[in-house]
LUMTIBA-733193 format. One record per residue (C-alpha): residue number from 1; residue in three letters; x, y, z. Coordinates in steps of 0.001 Angstrom, whole numbers, m for minus. Each point is the difference from the previous one (the first is absolute). Layout:
REM residues N
- NUM,Ala,X,Y,Z
...
END
This chain:
REM residues 202
- 1,Unk,199024,130934,119321
- 2,Unk,3231,1635,1411
- 3,Unk,396,m904,3576
- 4,Unk,157,2735,2639
- 5,Unk,2648,464,2199
- 6,Unk,m719,m777,3672
- 7,Unk,m1607,2707,1989
- 8,Unk,2380,m387,3202
- 9,Unk,2894,m2118,m2045
- 10,Unk,2912,225,2797
- 11,Unk,m2356,m780,2549
- 12,Unk,m653,m3106,m1887
- 13,Unk,3303,m474,m411
- 14,Unk,1269,576,3598
- 15,Unk,m2282,m3119,848
- 16,Unk,1285,m2391,m2055
- 17,Unk,2129,m2792,1597
- 18,Unk,3548,407,m1500
- 19,Unk,274,m3853,244
- 20,Unk,m2652,m607,m2049
- 21,Unk,1696,2151,m2811
- 22,Unk,3039,m1512,461
- 23,Unk,m1211,m4095,m422
- 24,Unk,m2088,710,m2868
- 25,Unk,1015,m2712,m2250
- 26,Unk,994,817,m3872
- 27,Unk,m3035,m1992,m1195
- 28,Unk,m2225,1577,2024
- 29,Unk,752,3332,m1095
- 30,Unk,m702,m1308,m3437
- 31,Unk,m3184,m924,708
- 32,Unk,m703,3278,1458
- 33,Unk,780,2036,m2708
- 34,Unk,m1906,m2606,m2448
- 35,Unk,m3050,533,2046
- 36,Unk,487,3585,315
- 37,Unk,m161,141,m4095
- 38,Unk,m3201,m1677,300
- 39,Unk,m1330,3362,2334
- 40,Unk,238,m2504,3572
- 41,Unk,70,2825,2331
- 42,Unk,845,m2003,2598
- 43,Unk,3040,m1333,m1456
- 44,Unk,1335,3317,m1039
- 45,Unk,m537,1071,3727
- 46,Unk,2053,m3251,1090
- 47,Unk,2770,1060,m2793
- 48,Unk,230,3140,1575
- 49,Unk,245,m971,3252
- 50,Unk,2712,m2701,m1024
- 51,Unk,2143,2423,m2171
- 52,Unk,m556,3584,1070
- 53,Unk,2595,120,2860
- 54,Unk,2979,m1310,m2803
- 55,Unk,m1386,2715,m2942
- 56,Unk,m122,2645,2303
- 57,Unk,3558,m322,1318
- 58,Unk,952,14,m4079
- 59,Unk,m1822,3112,m241
- 60,Unk,1589,1840,2920
- 61,Unk,3652,m1135,m928
- 62,Unk,m538,1721,m3454
- 63,Unk,m1949,3138,1408
- 64,Unk,1355,457,3543
- 65,Unk,m3283,1407,1098
- 66,Unk,m2159,m2077,1797
- 67,Unk,m3383,1942,m616
- 68,Unk,496,m129,m3895
- 69,Unk,1530,m3719,523
- 70,Unk,m3906,m360,1710
- 71,Unk,m1494,1588,m3178
- 72,Unk,2392,m1527,m2335
- 73,Unk,m1380,m4016,1238
- 74,Unk,m3721,1125,m51
- 75,Unk,511,560,m3969
- 76,Unk,2079,m2900,m310
- 77,Unk,m2943,m1932,940
- 78,Unk,m2029,1789,m2371
- 79,Unk,1792,m986,m2303
- 80,Unk,227,m3801,1437
- 81,Unk,m3704,m213,m327
- 82,Unk,m152,1382,m3202
- 83,Unk,2855,m2179,m1593
- 84,Unk,m449,m3292,1774
- 85,Unk,m983,m1710,m2941
- 86,Unk,3013,678,m1782
- 87,Unk,2310,m1309,2387
- 88,Unk,m174,m3827,m1172
- 89,Unk,1550,1206,m3421
- 90,Unk,3331,1670,1312
- 91,Unk,1824,m3120,1328
- 92,Unk,670,2019,3228
- 93,Unk,149,m1539,3382
- 94,Unk,m3262,1660,1954
- 95,Unk,2298,1987,2313
- 96,Unk,2138,1020,m2920
- 97,Unk,m2864,1373,m1498
- 98,Unk,m1335,1817,2209
- 99,Unk,3544,1393,1172
- 100,Unk,169,1400,m3573
- 101,Unk,m3403,1485,m70
- 102,Unk,799,1544,3418
- 103,Unk,3879,1205,m1116
- 104,Unk,m1503,1464,m3199
- 105,Unk,m2397,1912,1576
- 106,Unk,1913,1635,2705
- 107,Unk,2674,695,m2756
- 108,Unk,m2641,1690,m2179
- 109,Unk,m969,2261,3295
- 110,Unk,3583,1002,278
- 111,Unk,m146,1086,m3578
- 112,Unk,m3039,2377,702
- 113,Unk,1511,1620,3096
- 114,Unk,1109,3623,m777
- 115,Unk,2839,1061,m1691
- 116,Unk,3237,290,2345
- 117,Unk,m866,m2731,2159
- 118,Unk,3197,m2579,m769
- 119,Unk,m796,m3512,m405
- 120,Unk,2492,m2628,m1239
- 121,Unk,m2276,m2223,m1983
- 122,Unk,2882,m2577,m439
- 123,Unk,149,m559,3738
- 124,Unk,m3792,m1121,224
- 125,Unk,m375,m2040,m3183
- 126,Unk,1650,m3172,m82
- 127,Unk,m1045,m893,m3320
- 128,Unk,m2118,1094,m3338
- 129,Unk,m3524,m336,772
- 130,Unk,m47,m3210,m2018
- 131,Unk,2334,m2413,1311
- 132,Unk,2498,m1552,m2188
- 133,Unk,466,m3799,m346
- 134,Unk,2520,51,2720
- 135,Unk,m2462,1528,2578
- 136,Unk,m2911,m1903,m1166
- 137,Unk,2081,m3071,1375
- 138,Unk,m537,1230,3348
- 139,Unk,m3668,75,m934
- 140,Unk,m773,m2928,m1691
- 141,Unk,m485,m3768,867
- 142,Unk,m1000,m1373,3626
- 143,Unk,1203,1435,3355
- 144,Unk,1631,m3239,795
- 145,Unk,2274,m8,m2870
- 146,Unk,911,3603,501
- 147,Unk,526,m581,3451
- 148,Unk,2227,m2669,m996
- 149,Unk,1929,1908,m2503
- 150,Unk,376,2802,2061
- 151,Unk,1925,m2685,2563
- 152,Unk,2826,m450,m2984
- 153,Unk,626,3755,577
- 154,Unk,2760,1136,2077
- 155,Unk,m2016,1050,3690
- 156,Unk,555,3985,m939
- 157,Unk,m748,m242,m3612
- 158,Unk,m3330,m2114,864
- 159,Unk,m820,2679,2551
- 160,Unk,256,2827,m2394
- 161,Unk,m2046,m1654,m2803
- 162,Unk,m2994,m617,2716
- 163,Unk,456,3604,753
- 164,Unk,m140,1585,m3350
- 165,Unk,m2465,m2351,m1638
- 166,Unk,m2355,m1129,2861
- 167,Unk,21,2686,2535
- 168,Unk,642,3005,m2466
- 169,Unk,2880,1450,1661
- 170,Unk,2465,2499,m2415
- 171,Unk,3288,m104,m1132
- 172,Unk,901,2793,2447
- 173,Unk,m1364,m2398,3114
- 174,Unk,1602,m2990,m852
- 175,Unk,3298,1742,m648
- 176,Unk,m197,1397,3414
- 177,Unk,m1191,m3215,1776
- 178,Unk,2868,m1987,m1664
- 179,Unk,2604,2948,321
- 180,Unk,880,m421,m3696
- 181,Unk,108,2605,m2884
- 182,Unk,m3311,422,m2077
- 183,Unk,1340,m993,m3190
- 184,Unk,1256,m3133,1818
- 185,Unk,m3350,m989,1499
- 186,Unk,m1228,338,m4024
- 187,Unk,2298,m2491,m565
- 188,Unk,m495,m2302,2677
- 189,Unk,m3779,410,m1073
- 190,Unk,721,m667,m3708
- 191,Unk,2097,m3232,539
- 192,Unk,m1942,m1470,2492
- 193,Unk,m3312,359,m1977
- 194,Unk,1880,m1538,m3260
- 195,Unk,821,m3316,2492
- 196,Unk,m3372,173,1075
- 197,Unk,m1389,m98,m3559
- 198,Unk,2705,m3061,m633
- 199,Unk,m977,m1958,3342
- 200,Unk,m4049,514,m996
- 201,Unk,686,m1031,m3284
- 202,Unk,1445,m3427,913
END
């Protein structure tokens, strides 16, 4: 049974307490995804409430159009409903998994835009759809271990990693925020992820 889009999607969105979304624990989100896989509609609604603001931000950064980002988010949650049973086999953290779906959905919409619309996909896609071993280092393991390992990085590097792999910011966003070239930001992230992988392996 396919989940229908909420009739008043953004009316529901507007009534959600943002502190509730921000404070939802990783384990709670994983539980909601697991219950959604069992077609628990209450869990799906709670998952939407906890994560939709973040995923809307991801879509908006890619599409640069609020109305289209709203449509993209609805498409994202239809996919989440349909694919929730695949989460456990991906090896991703719950937010990384959701952000990947949102980013890929938004990029697909960019590619379907009429010819003549200029789009720099490199600015909106931080990585391949399937993260490599270094990126999975951020997604894997317990949140406490990841936080501890992030604490071993320089403050700006740790903030960049959080922005890229937990908040869905693009290379361009991060380069602008830290006032460095885009290629430098790529180097920061690559080296930081290698350090995290080593830390998590110990």
